[in-house]
N, C-alpha and C positions, 0 to 999 in steps of 0.2 A: 772331673764330674761337675756339672752345672750347679746342682743343689748340694751344698755342704751340710754337715751335721747341724750347724747353727741355723741354716735355712729351714731345714726339716723340723728342727725343735720348735721354732717360732711358728712355722706354718701350721703344725699339728695343733698347737694351742690356739692359734688365731682362727682357723677354719672350724675346729671342734667347738670352740666357744660360740662362733657365729651361728652354726647350724643348730646347736643346742638351744640357743636363745630364740632363734626364729621359729623353731619347732614348738617351743612352749608358747610363743606368741600366737601361732596358728591355732594351737589347741584352745587357747583362751578365747580368741575371736570366734571360733566355731561354736564353743559353748554358749557365749553371750548371744550370737546370732540365732542359734537354734532356740534359745529360751524366748527370744523376741518373736520368732516367726512360727513357732510350733503350732499355735492356734490356727494360724492361716493354712499351714500344711494339712492339718487335721480336717479343717473345714472344707478344703478343696480336694480331700482324699488323695493326697500325693503318696505314691508308693514309697516304701522305705528304700528300695533299691535305687529309685530315682533321686531321692533326697541325698543318698550317700554318694552315688557314682556320677550323677548328672549335675548335681549342685555343688556339694562340698568338695568333692575330689577336684572339680574344676575351679573351685574357689581358692584352694591352697596356692597354686602358682601365682594368682593375683596378689595374695597377701605376701608371699615370699618376695616378689618384686617390688611391691609398694613400699616395704620397709627395709629393703636390702641395704641402702646407703646408711640409713640411721643405725641399723644394727651392726653394720661393719664398723661404724665409729664407736658404738658402745662396746663391742667385743674387743676392739683393739685397746681402748682406754682401760678396760677391766684387766685384761691379761698383762699389758705393759706396766700398769701401776703395781700389780702383784709382783712382777718380775723386778721392778725398781725397788719395792719395799724389801725384797729378799736379797737386794744388792747384786742381782744377776746382771742387770744392765751395766753397772759400774765394773764388774768383773770382765764383761765382754769388751768394753771400751778400754779398760786398763790392759787387757791382753793384746792390744795392738789392732783391734778392729776399728776401722774408721766409722764415723757416724753414718756416712752415706752407705757404707757396707752393711751396717746394722739395720738400716731401713730396707735393704733389698727384699727380704722375705715379706715385708708388709706391702711392698709394691707388687710382688708376685701374687700375694693373696688377694689384694685389691683388684688386680688385673683379672684373676680367675673369676671373682664375683662379678666384675663388670662384663666379662664375656658370657658368663651364665645368665646374667640379667638381660643382656642384649638378645641372646638366643630365646629366652622365655618371652621377652616383650614383643619380639617380631614374629615368632613362629608358633610357640606353644600357647601363650595366653590368648591370642585371637581365636584359635579353635576352641579353647576351653571357655572363653567368654561367650561364644556363640551358643554352646550348649547350655551354659548357665542362664543366659538371657531367655533362651527357649523354655527352659524349666520355669523361670519366673513368670513368663507370659501365661504359662498353662496352669501353674499351681499357686502363684503368689499374688500377681497383680490383681487388684479388685476390678479394674476396668481396662479396656483397650487404650492404646496410645492416643492422646489428643494433641493434634498439631495446633499450637497457640499462636503461630505466625500469622501476621496480618499484612495486607497490602504487599503480596508476593510478586516481585518482579524477577523475571528470568530471561536470559538469552538462550535459546534452544538450538540455534543455528546462525551462521553468518547473516546478518541483516534481518533476523526474525526474533521477535521478542513476544513474551506472553505476560499477562498480569492476571492475578486472582485476588479478590478481596480477602478471601479465607479458604481454608481447605479442611474438609471433614475426613479425618483419616479412617474413622470407623466405616463410612460409606464410600470413601474414595470419590468424593465430590468436590469440585472447585467452584466457588460461587463468584458471580460477576466476572466472567472470564473475558479476556481480550487477547487477540492475536494480531500482531502488526508485522507487516513485511515492508522493508525499505529497499530502494534501488537508488544508488548514487546519492545517498543521504536524503532522499525524498520519499515520503510515505506513498506506497503504491497500492496497498491493500490493508483493510482493517476489518476484522471480524469481532462482533460484540455479541455475547451470549448471556443468558440468565445463569446457566451453570454448565459445567462439563463433568462427565462421569465416566470412570473406567468400567467397561463392560467385560466381566470375566469370562463370559460365554463365547465372545468373539475376539477377546483380547485386542480390543480397540477402544479408542475414546469415543464417546457419544456426546455430541454437542447439542444442547437443547435451546429452543426459542432464540434463534440467532438471526442476525442480518450482517451482510458483508458490503462494505463500501469500497469500490475499486475506482482508483483515480488514474487519469491520464492527463496529458497536457491541455486538452480541450474540454473534457467532460468528466462526469462522475456516474458510475453505475451502482445500483443498490439491489442486492439479492436478499430475499427474506425466506426463511423456511423454519419448520418446527424441530427437525432433527437431521443430523448427518453423522455417520460413523466414519472415523478416519484414524490414521496412524500419524502421530506427530514425532518427528525426529528428536532424539535426546530429551524427550519429555516422558519420564518414567514415574508412574504413580508411587513406586516404592521409595522414591526420593522425598516424598511428602508424607508417607505413612509409616515411617520407621523412626525409632528413637535416635537421638544423637549418639547415644552409647553404642549404636551398632558400628560406628567407625572403629571401636576397639576390637571388633571381630575381623578386621581386615589385616593381613600381613603387610609388610612395608610396600611391596610392589603393588598390591591391590589398593592400598591407601593412596599411594602416589597417583595412580590412574584415576581414582575417585576424586582427588583434589583437583586434577586437571579438568575433569568434566564439570565439577562444581564452579571452578574459576570461569569457565566459559559461560556458564549459566548466570553468573552474577549473584550467587546466593549470599545472604547476609551472615552465614555461619562460617565463613572462610577462616577467620582467626581461630575458632575452635578446632577446625580440621587441621590447620597447619601446626597448631600447638601440639596436637596428638602426634603428628609426623616427626616434629623436632624432639618431642619427648622420648622417642624410640632410641635416640642417640645420647641426649644430654643426661637423662637420669642414670643410665648405667655407668656413664663416665664419672659420676659423682663418687662412686665407691672407691675409686683410686684416690681421689683427693681426701676423702674421709679417713682412709686407712693411714695415709702418710701424716695427715693432720693429727689424728688420735695418737700416733706413736710419738710425734714431736711434743705433744702436750704432756704426756704421761711418762716419758722415759727418765725424768729426773725424780729422785726421791724427795718427797715433800712431808712435812709434818702432818698434814691432813690426810695423807695416804690415798687409798682408792676413792673415798667419799668425796674429797675435794676435787680430784681430777674428774670424777664422774659428773659432779655438779657443774664444773666449768665447761666440760665437754658437751653436756646436754644443753647448756645455754647456747653454745655455738651451733649445735645441730639444729635446735628449734628456731634459731634466728635464720638459719639457711632455709628452712622449710617456709618460714614466714616471708622472707624475700622472694622465694620462688612463687608463692601464692600471689603476692602483691604484683609481681611483674606480669603474671598471667592474667590477672584482672585488668591491668593496664592494657594489655594486648587485646583483650576482648572488648573492652568498653572505651578505650582511648586510642585505638588504631596504632598501638605500639607494635614494632616488628616482632612477630611470633618467634623467630629464630633467636633474637637477642633476649626475649623474655625467658627462654629456657637456659641460655648460655651465660648471661650476666651473673647469675648466682654462682655458677661454677667458676667463672673468671675471678670474681671477688674472693671466693674461698681458696682458689689456687694461689692468689697473691698472699692471703693470710697464712696459708700453709708454707709458702716460701719464707715469709718473715719469721714464722715459728721455727722452721728448719735452721735458718741462720743463727737464731738465738740459742737453740738447743745444741747446735754443733760447736759452739764456743767452748 
Protein backbone atom coordinates (compact mmCIF):
# COMPACT_ATOMS: atom_id res chain seq x y z
CA UNK A 1 0.00 0.00 0.00
CA UNK A 2 1.38 3.40 -1.01
CA UNK A 3 0.16 5.28 2.07
CA UNK A 4 1.25 3.69 5.34
CA UNK A 5 -0.14 4.40 8.81
CA UNK A 6 2.62 6.96 9.38
CA UNK A 7 1.63 8.83 6.21
CA UNK A 8 -2.06 8.81 7.05
CA UNK A 9 -1.40 9.90 10.63
CA UNK A 10 0.65 12.96 9.59
CA UNK A 11 -1.55 13.77 6.58
CA UNK A 12 -4.72 13.85 8.70
CA UNK A 13 -3.08 16.23 11.15
CA UNK A 14 -1.50 18.33 8.39
CA UNK A 15 -4.54 18.78 6.14
CA UNK A 16 -6.94 19.00 9.10
CA UNK A 17 -4.92 21.85 10.63
CA UNK A 18 -4.56 23.56 7.24
CA UNK A 19 -8.26 23.56 6.34
CA UNK A 20 -9.30 24.49 9.88
CA UNK A 21 -6.90 27.47 9.91
CA UNK A 22 -7.82 28.66 6.41
CA UNK A 23 -11.55 28.37 7.23
CA UNK A 24 -11.10 30.53 10.33
CA UNK A 25 -9.18 33.08 8.26
CA UNK A 26 -11.92 33.15 5.61
CA UNK A 27 -14.57 33.79 8.29
CA UNK A 28 -12.53 36.61 9.83
CA UNK A 29 -11.86 38.22 6.45
CA UNK A 30 -15.57 38.06 5.54
CA UNK A 31 -16.57 39.62 8.88
CA UNK A 32 -14.11 42.51 8.51
CA UNK A 33 -14.95 43.00 4.83
CA UNK A 34 -18.68 43.03 5.55
CA UNK A 35 -18.26 45.58 8.34
CA UNK A 36 -16.36 47.83 5.94
CA UNK A 37 -18.72 47.51 2.97
CA UNK A 38 -22.11 47.12 4.68
CA UNK A 39 -23.00 50.82 4.36
CA UNK A 40 -22.27 50.73 0.61
CA UNK A 41 -24.30 47.54 0.18
CA UNK A 42 -27.26 49.12 1.97
CA UNK A 43 -26.90 52.41 0.09
CA UNK A 44 -26.90 50.58 -3.25
CA UNK A 45 -29.72 48.23 -2.16
CA UNK A 46 -27.76 45.05 -2.76
CA UNK A 47 -29.97 41.96 -2.23
CA UNK A 48 -28.94 39.64 0.61
CA UNK A 49 -28.87 36.67 -1.81
CA UNK A 50 -26.47 38.55 -4.12
CA UNK A 51 -24.21 39.52 -1.21
CA UNK A 52 -23.97 35.90 -0.04
CA UNK A 53 -23.90 33.95 -3.30
CA UNK A 54 -22.52 36.41 -5.87
CA UNK A 55 -19.98 38.15 -3.69
CA UNK A 56 -18.84 36.24 -0.59
CA UNK A 57 -19.28 32.72 -1.96
CA UNK A 58 -17.05 33.78 -4.87
CA UNK A 59 -14.68 35.59 -2.50
CA UNK A 60 -13.83 32.43 -0.50
CA UNK A 61 -11.82 30.61 -3.26
CA UNK A 62 -9.76 33.78 -3.75
CA UNK A 63 -8.91 33.91 -0.03
CA UNK A 64 -8.16 30.18 0.12
CA UNK A 65 -5.70 30.46 -2.75
CA UNK A 66 -4.14 33.76 -1.67
CA UNK A 67 -3.00 32.40 1.70
CA UNK A 68 -2.58 28.71 0.83
CA UNK A 69 1.25 28.70 0.87
CA UNK A 70 1.46 30.77 4.06
CA UNK A 71 -1.05 28.60 5.93
CA UNK A 72 0.59 25.44 4.62
CA UNK A 73 3.76 26.66 6.32
CA UNK A 74 2.04 27.67 9.56
CA UNK A 75 0.05 24.40 9.74
CA UNK A 76 3.14 22.25 9.24
CA UNK A 77 5.16 24.15 11.85
CA UNK A 78 2.31 23.99 14.37
CA UNK A 79 1.60 20.26 14.07
CA UNK A 80 5.25 19.18 13.71
CA UNK A 81 6.33 21.29 16.71
CA UNK A 82 3.62 19.63 18.80
CA UNK A 83 4.74 16.20 17.59
CA UNK A 84 8.36 17.05 18.41
CA UNK A 85 7.46 18.36 21.89
CA UNK A 86 5.63 15.06 22.58
CA UNK A 87 8.72 13.15 21.37
CA UNK A 88 6.73 11.59 18.49
CA UNK A 89 9.30 12.63 15.88
CA UNK A 90 12.14 11.17 17.94
CA UNK A 91 10.19 7.91 18.28
CA UNK A 92 9.64 7.72 14.51
CA UNK A 93 13.28 8.36 13.65
CA UNK A 94 14.52 6.03 16.41
CA UNK A 95 12.25 3.29 15.06
CA UNK A 96 14.23 3.14 11.84
CA UNK A 97 12.33 5.71 9.74
CA UNK A 98 14.76 7.77 7.68
CA UNK A 99 14.37 11.53 7.65
CA UNK A 100 13.51 11.49 3.94
CA UNK A 101 10.82 8.88 4.65
CA UNK A 102 9.51 11.03 7.52
CA UNK A 103 9.09 13.95 5.10
CA UNK A 104 7.09 11.95 2.55
CA UNK A 105 3.60 12.74 3.98
CA UNK A 106 4.53 16.43 4.08
CA UNK A 107 5.47 16.27 0.40
CA UNK A 108 2.20 14.47 -0.41
CA UNK A 109 0.18 17.03 1.57
CA UNK A 110 2.03 19.93 -0.06
CA UNK A 111 1.49 18.37 -3.48
CA UNK A 112 -2.24 17.99 -2.78
CA UNK A 113 -2.53 21.66 -1.77
CA UNK A 114 -0.45 22.67 -4.82
CA UNK A 115 -2.75 20.77 -7.21
CA UNK A 116 -5.83 22.17 -5.45
CA UNK A 117 -4.42 25.70 -5.66
CA UNK A 118 -3.49 25.21 -9.33
CA UNK A 119 -7.05 24.04 -10.12
CA UNK A 120 -8.63 26.92 -8.19
CA UNK A 121 -6.32 29.53 -9.72
CA UNK A 122 -6.79 28.44 -13.32
CA UNK A 123 -10.44 27.32 -13.50
CA UNK A 124 -12.52 28.07 -10.39
CA UNK A 125 -11.26 31.51 -9.35
CA UNK A 126 -11.53 33.15 -12.84
CA UNK A 127 -15.26 32.32 -13.00
CA UNK A 128 -15.78 33.32 -9.35
CA UNK A 129 -13.87 36.58 -9.86
CA UNK A 130 -16.01 37.46 -12.88
CA UNK A 131 -19.18 37.19 -10.79
CA UNK A 132 -17.57 39.05 -7.86
CA UNK A 133 -16.39 41.96 -10.03
CA UNK A 134 -19.80 42.15 -11.70
CA UNK A 135 -21.37 42.44 -8.24
CA UNK A 136 -18.87 45.15 -7.23
CA UNK A 137 -19.58 47.17 -10.35
CA UNK A 138 -23.31 47.00 -9.68
CA UNK A 139 -23.52 47.42 -5.92
CA UNK A 140 -20.18 48.68 -4.57
CA UNK A 141 -18.17 50.83 -6.97
CA UNK A 142 -19.06 54.52 -6.62
CA UNK A 143 -18.27 55.28 -10.23
CA UNK A 144 -17.49 53.55 -13.47
CA UNK A 145 -13.96 52.60 -14.41
CA UNK A 146 -11.70 55.45 -15.49
CA UNK A 147 -8.86 54.68 -17.88
CA UNK A 148 -5.96 56.84 -16.67
CA UNK A 149 -3.56 55.76 -19.42
CA UNK A 150 -2.18 58.61 -21.52
CA UNK A 151 -0.47 58.74 -24.93
CA UNK A 152 -1.73 55.29 -25.92
CA UNK A 153 0.22 53.63 -28.75
CA UNK A 154 -0.95 50.29 -30.18
CA UNK A 155 -0.26 48.09 -33.19
CA UNK A 156 -3.59 46.69 -34.34
CA UNK A 157 -2.38 44.85 -37.47
CA UNK A 158 0.86 44.29 -39.37
CA UNK A 159 2.16 47.73 -40.45
CA UNK A 160 -0.88 49.45 -38.90
CA UNK A 161 -0.60 51.60 -35.76
CA UNK A 162 -2.97 53.79 -33.74
CA UNK A 163 -2.42 56.55 -31.21
CA UNK A 164 -4.80 58.21 -28.72
CA UNK A 165 -3.92 61.01 -26.35
CA UNK A 166 -6.42 59.62 -23.81
CA UNK A 167 -9.45 57.35 -23.57
CA UNK A 168 -12.74 57.97 -21.76
CA UNK A 169 -13.96 54.56 -20.63
CA UNK A 170 -17.39 55.83 -19.57
CA UNK A 171 -18.17 57.27 -23.03
CA UNK A 172 -15.89 54.92 -25.05
CA UNK A 173 -14.23 57.90 -26.71
CA UNK A 174 -10.57 58.18 -27.71
CA UNK A 175 -9.26 61.73 -28.07
CA UNK A 176 -6.69 63.02 -30.60
CA UNK A 177 -6.85 59.81 -32.59
CA UNK A 178 -4.25 58.86 -35.22
CA UNK A 179 -4.13 55.85 -37.57
CA UNK A 180 -0.95 55.16 -39.55
CA UNK A 181 -0.37 52.56 -42.27
CA UNK A 182 3.09 51.63 -43.49
CA UNK A 183 4.36 49.75 -46.53
CA UNK A 184 7.97 48.61 -46.81
CA UNK A 185 8.75 50.74 -43.73
CA UNK A 186 7.44 53.87 -45.46
CA UNK A 187 4.37 55.80 -44.32
CA UNK A 188 1.63 55.37 -46.95
CA UNK A 189 -1.45 56.74 -45.19
CA UNK A 190 -2.13 58.76 -42.04
CA UNK A 191 -5.53 59.59 -40.55
CA UNK A 192 -5.77 62.31 -37.89
CA UNK A 193 -9.07 62.94 -36.06
CA UNK A 194 -10.36 64.96 -33.12
CA UNK A 195 -11.82 61.84 -31.55
CA UNK A 196 -13.08 58.32 -32.17
CA UNK A 197 -16.17 56.85 -30.50
CA UNK A 198 -17.60 53.33 -30.30
CA UNK A 199 -21.20 53.41 -31.54
CA UNK A 200 -23.19 50.68 -29.78
CA UNK A 201 -26.13 50.99 -32.17
CA UNK A 202 -24.13 49.93 -35.23
CA UNK A 203 -21.22 48.19 -33.45
CA UNK A 204 -18.65 50.25 -35.32
CA UNK A 205 -16.16 52.98 -34.62
CA UNK A 206 -17.23 56.49 -35.59
CA UNK A 207 -14.34 58.82 -36.45
CA UNK A 208 -15.09 62.56 -36.18
CA UNK A 209 -13.50 65.65 -37.75
CA UNK A 210 -10.73 63.85 -39.53
CA UNK A 211 -8.44 64.21 -42.49
CA UNK A 212 -6.41 61.55 -44.30
CA UNK A 213 -3.02 62.14 -45.92
CA UNK A 214 -2.09 59.56 -48.57
CA UNK A 215 1.46 59.42 -49.84
CA UNK A 216 2.94 57.97 -53.00
CA UNK A 217 6.33 58.40 -54.58
CA UNK A 218 5.41 61.62 -56.40
CA UNK A 219 2.46 63.25 -54.70
CA UNK A 220 0.34 63.63 -51.58
CA UNK A 221 -3.47 63.45 -51.40
CA UNK A 222 -5.55 64.94 -48.56
CA UNK A 223 -9.14 63.86 -47.81
CA UNK A 224 -11.21 65.75 -45.22
CA UNK A 225 -14.60 64.83 -43.74
CA UNK A 226 -16.72 65.21 -40.59
CA UNK A 227 -17.48 61.56 -39.87
CA UNK A 228 -16.86 58.02 -41.03
CA UNK A 229 -18.12 54.73 -39.54
CA UNK A 230 -15.70 51.85 -39.81
CA UNK A 231 -14.51 48.55 -38.37
CA UNK A 232 -10.87 48.48 -37.27
CA UNK A 233 -9.19 45.07 -36.94
CA UNK A 234 -8.00 44.08 -33.44
CA UNK A 235 -9.15 47.42 -32.01
CA UNK A 236 -11.72 46.50 -29.36
CA UNK A 237 -13.20 49.17 -27.09
CA UNK A 238 -13.35 46.62 -24.24
CA UNK A 239 -9.54 46.57 -24.12
CA UNK A 240 -9.64 50.20 -22.98
CA UNK A 241 -12.81 50.26 -20.87
CA UNK A 242 -12.23 47.37 -18.46
CA UNK A 243 -10.17 47.15 -15.29
CA UNK A 244 -6.81 45.42 -15.26
CA UNK A 245 -8.35 43.07 -12.65
CA UNK A 246 -10.45 41.60 -15.47
CA UNK A 247 -7.46 39.45 -16.47
CA UNK A 248 -8.14 37.52 -13.26
CA UNK A 249 -11.43 36.38 -14.83
CA UNK A 250 -9.62 34.52 -17.65
CA UNK A 251 -8.60 30.88 -17.40
CA UNK A 252 -5.07 29.96 -18.47
CA UNK A 253 -5.92 29.35 -22.14
CA UNK A 254 -7.91 32.58 -22.43
CA UNK A 255 -5.19 34.52 -20.63
CA UNK A 256 -2.51 33.20 -22.98
CA UNK A 257 -4.50 34.25 -26.06
CA UNK A 258 -5.19 37.65 -24.48
CA UNK A 259 -1.47 38.20 -23.86
CA UNK A 260 -0.61 37.28 -27.45
CA UNK A 261 -3.13 39.84 -28.67
CA UNK A 262 -1.82 42.51 -26.29
CA UNK A 263 1.79 41.80 -27.28
CA UNK A 264 0.88 42.49 -30.91
CA UNK A 265 -0.79 45.75 -29.93
CA UNK A 266 2.24 46.94 -27.94
CA UNK A 267 0.33 47.70 -24.72
CA UNK A 268 2.26 49.17 -21.78
CA UNK A 269 0.70 46.69 -19.32
CA UNK A 270 2.44 43.57 -20.66
CA UNK A 271 4.42 42.98 -17.44
CA UNK A 272 1.22 42.93 -15.38
CA UNK A 273 -0.43 40.45 -17.74
CA UNK A 274 2.61 38.16 -17.87
CA UNK A 275 2.98 38.23 -14.09
CA UNK A 276 -0.62 37.03 -13.81
CA UNK A 277 0.11 34.18 -16.25
CA UNK A 278 3.28 32.98 -14.47
CA UNK A 279 1.56 33.38 -11.11
CA UNK A 280 -0.81 30.57 -12.11
CA UNK A 281 2.12 28.10 -11.81
CA UNK A 282 4.60 29.70 -9.41
CA UNK A 283 2.30 30.43 -6.45
CA UNK A 284 0.77 26.92 -6.20
CA UNK A 285 4.25 25.36 -6.36
CA UNK A 286 5.27 27.35 -3.26
CA UNK A 287 3.05 25.12 -1.09
CA UNK A 288 5.36 22.12 -1.61
CA UNK A 289 8.41 24.19 -0.66
CA UNK A 290 6.68 25.60 2.41
CA UNK A 291 5.51 22.16 3.57
CA UNK A 292 9.02 20.65 3.45
CA UNK A 293 10.64 23.77 4.90
CA UNK A 294 8.19 23.88 7.80
CA UNK A 295 8.83 20.24 8.65
CA UNK A 296 12.62 20.72 8.58
CA UNK A 297 12.40 23.79 10.86
CA UNK A 298 10.13 22.24 13.51
CA UNK A 299 10.99 18.53 13.59
CA UNK A 300 13.58 18.87 16.38
CA UNK A 301 12.57 19.40 19.98
CA UNK A 302 13.54 22.87 21.20
CA UNK A 303 13.32 24.60 24.54
CA UNK A 304 11.16 27.36 23.08
CA UNK A 305 8.63 24.81 21.75
CA UNK A 306 5.89 25.75 19.30
CA UNK A 307 6.24 29.49 19.92
CA UNK A 308 9.91 29.66 18.91
CA UNK A 309 9.33 27.57 15.78
CA UNK A 310 6.29 29.62 14.79
CA UNK A 311 8.20 32.88 15.27
CA UNK A 312 11.13 31.73 13.14
CA UNK A 313 8.79 30.21 10.56
CA UNK A 314 6.66 33.34 10.25
CA UNK A 315 9.79 35.44 9.75
CA UNK A 316 10.80 33.18 6.85
CA UNK A 317 7.28 33.12 5.40
CA UNK A 318 6.87 36.89 5.43
CA UNK A 319 10.35 37.38 4.00
CA UNK A 320 9.23 35.13 1.11
CA UNK A 321 6.17 37.31 0.54
CA UNK A 322 8.32 40.46 0.72
CA UNK A 323 10.80 39.16 -1.87
CA UNK A 324 7.87 38.11 -4.08
CA UNK A 325 6.41 41.62 -3.95
CA UNK A 326 9.79 43.28 -4.58
CA UNK A 327 10.53 41.16 -7.66
CA UNK A 328 7.06 41.88 -9.07
CA UNK A 329 7.57 45.63 -8.59
CA UNK A 330 10.90 45.35 -10.42
CA UNK A 331 9.15 43.50 -13.22
CA UNK A 332 6.47 46.18 -13.65
CA UNK A 333 8.67 49.25 -13.17
CA UNK A 334 12.17 48.13 -14.19
CA UNK A 335 11.55 45.71 -17.09
CA UNK A 336 12.63 42.70 -15.05
CA UNK A 337 11.61 39.37 -16.65
CA UNK A 338 8.10 38.49 -15.31
CA UNK A 339 8.89 34.75 -15.33
CA UNK A 340 11.87 35.20 -13.02
CA UNK A 341 10.02 37.69 -10.84
CA UNK A 342 7.69 34.85 -9.80
CA UNK A 343 10.18 31.98 -9.78
CA UNK A 344 13.23 33.57 -8.11
CA UNK A 345 11.56 33.55 -4.64
CA UNK A 346 10.67 29.87 -5.15
CA UNK A 347 14.23 29.05 -6.20
CA UNK A 348 15.75 30.94 -3.24
CA UNK A 349 13.48 29.21 -0.73
CA UNK A 350 13.94 25.82 -2.38
CA UNK A 351 17.70 26.24 -1.78
CA UNK A 352 17.05 27.30 1.84
CA UNK A 353 14.79 24.24 2.26
CA UNK A 354 17.52 21.95 0.92
CA UNK A 355 20.05 23.41 3.39
CA UNK A 356 17.58 23.01 6.27
CA UNK A 357 16.89 19.43 5.19
CA UNK A 358 20.61 18.57 5.18
CA UNK A 359 21.03 20.06 8.67
CA UNK A 360 17.91 18.39 10.07
CA UNK A 361 18.78 14.97 8.61
CA UNK A 362 22.12 14.82 10.45
